[in-house]
C-alpha positions in Angstrom: -121.6 -26.7 -96.5 -118.1 -25.0 -97.7 -114.9 -26.9 -97.3 -112.0 -25.5 -99.0 -109.6 -28.0 -100.1 -105.6 -27.7 -100.5 -103.3 -30.7 -101.1 -100.0 -30.7 -102.0 -99.5 -33.9 -104.0 -96.1 -35.8 -104.9 -96.6 -37.4 -108.3 -95.2 -40.7 -108.4 -94.4 -42.7 -112.3 -97.7 -44.5 -112.2 -101.1 -42.9 -112.1 -102.8 -41.6 -108.6 -106.0 -39.7 -107.9 -105.6 -36.6 -106.2 -108.0 -37.2 -103.9 -108.5 -40.8 -102.4 -112.4 -40.2 -101.7 -114.8 -39.0 -104.0 -115.2 -34.9 -103.7 -117.2 -32.6 -105.9 -115.0 -29.7 -105.4 -113.7 -26.0 -107.7 -109.7 -26.1 -107.4 -106.7 -24.5 -109.3 -104.7 -27.5 -110.3 -100.7 -26.2 -110.9 -97.2 -28.3 -111.3 -94.7 -26.0 -109.4 -92.5 -24.1 -111.5 -89.8 -26.1 -109.9 -90.4 -29.1 -111.3 -87.9 -31.2 -112.9 -90.1 -32.8 -115.5 -93.6 -33.2 -117.2 -96.4 -33.8 -115.2 -99.4 -36.4 -117.3 -102.5 -35.8 -116.3 -105.4 -38.6 -118.1 -107.6 -37.1 -120.4 -110.9 -37.5 -120.7 -109.8 -40.3 -124.0 -107.8 -41.9 -122.1 -104.6 -40.4 -123.6 -101.4 -38.7 -121.4 -101.9 -35.1 -121.7 -99.0 -32.9 -120.5 -98.1 -30.2 -118.3 -95.0 -28.3 -118.2 -93.8 -27.0 -114.7 -95.4 -24.0 -114.1 -98.5 -24.1 -115.7 -101.8 -24.1 -114.0 -105.4 -24.6 -114.7 -109.1 -23.8 -113.1 -111.6 -26.4 -113.3 -114.5 -25.9 -111.6 -117.6 -28.6 -109.8 -115.0 -32.0 -110.9 -114.8 -34.9 -108.9 -111.0 -34.8 -107.7 -111.7 -38.4 -107.1 -111.5 -39.0 -110.6 -108.5 -36.6 -112.0 -105.5 -39.1 -111.7 -101.9 -37.7 -112.1 -98.1 -39.0 -113.0 -94.6 -37.9 -114.0 -91.1 -37.5 -112.4 -91.4 -39.5 -109.0 -91.0 -36.6 -107.0 -92.4 -33.5 -108.6 -95.3 -31.3 -107.0 -99.0 -30.3 -108.0 -100.8 -28.6 -106.0 -104.6 -28.5 -105.6 -106.3 -25.3 -104.0 -110.2 -24.4 -103.8 -112.9 -25.5 -102.1 -116.3 -27.2 -102.6 -118.3 -24.0 -102.8 
């Protein structure tokens, strides 16, 4: 069964997952161009990977429960795609 994934996440100063459940999906993760600061994703080696406002990347068949973000409180990350 295919499901659409559409999320708007307000980032906080501490890491939070983009999904509260284990969910395998192919998605585009985007930082809004109107964000005031850098958003960080945790890299596979535990490092902070900076994303600037307007930056986006496509991820195929990833577990959204394992992708975590942090940044300037109130900035936004969107996650759009599906489980196909």
